[in-house]
N, C-alpha and C positions, 0 to 999 in steps of 0.2 A: 352158698357161692362156690365156683370151681376153683379156687385158690386155696388149699388146706393148709398152706404154710411150707410142707415139704412136698407136695405133689400138686399138681394141677390135672384135674378131673376132666375129661372128654366126654365120656360115657359112663353113665351108671344105669345096670340092668337090675331091679329087685323084684323079688316075688312078691304078690300081694299079702298084705297082713293076714295070717293065718287065724288068730284067735284075738279076742279084746284084751289079752295081756301082753299082746306085742304092741308095743305104741309106735315102732318103725318098721318100715318093711326090712324085710332080711336081703342081704345084698348077694347076688349071682355072680355078677360079673363087673370088673371096672376096666377102664382104658385111662389111662394116666401118665405124666409127664413128671419124671423125678426132677425136681428142682435144683438138686446137687450134681447130678452129671447129665442131665437134660435127656437121658434114656426114655424113650415112650414104649411103654408095654401094656400087653392085656393081663390082668390078674383073674385068676377062675378058680385057683385052688390054692393050698398052703404050698410054698411058703410065702408066695406072692400076694397071696388074700386069704386072711383068716376072719371069716366071718364070725360076727357075736350071735349068741342066742338073744334073739328078741331085738336087732339092730345095731349097728356100727361094724366096724372090721378095723383089722391092722393090715397096712398095705407096706410090703418091703421089697426095694427095688431089686430085681435079680442081677444088676451091673454093679452096683457100688452098695448094696446092703442099706442103705437109707431106711428107715422104719418109722411109721406113723401110726399111731390108732385115731381114728375118726370116729366121731360119736354118731348115734343113729340120727339125731338132730340135725346134723350137718348134711348129711345124706339128705333126709326129708327135704330140707331148705333146697338142697340142688334140686328135688324133683319138683318142688313146686314152681322153681324158677325155670325148668326144662323138662315138662311132665313127661315128655315121650322117654326121655333118657338116652334116645338114639338106640335102643335094646330090641328094637322090632328086627334089624339086620342080625343081631347078634342070634335071636331065637328062631330066624330064617333059616341061618346056617351055622348050627352049634359044631360041626367040624372045623369050619375054618377058625374060629373062636376059642377052641378048646385049649390051645396051648398059652402056658402062662408067660410068653415073650412075645 
């Protein structure tokens, strides 16, 4: 689901699962809205996005500091509902999406 409690997911870009031991895809990019301050941002690297090995990530709002860990299962559920994740645009123009805000 797109609503994680503290963030609303607009886009999720995941790399394909690389090995059988990784049950969930690894997160490359997320575009979200913070539920606390309503700031919309692109998270691509720490401190905004800290991807966990094997799936899942911690998101931190660069404006207000709200932080939430999101499980790989939650991201997998989002990708089932929105299979493209809208990440084709991100992959087509990585220079635009490289910033964390």
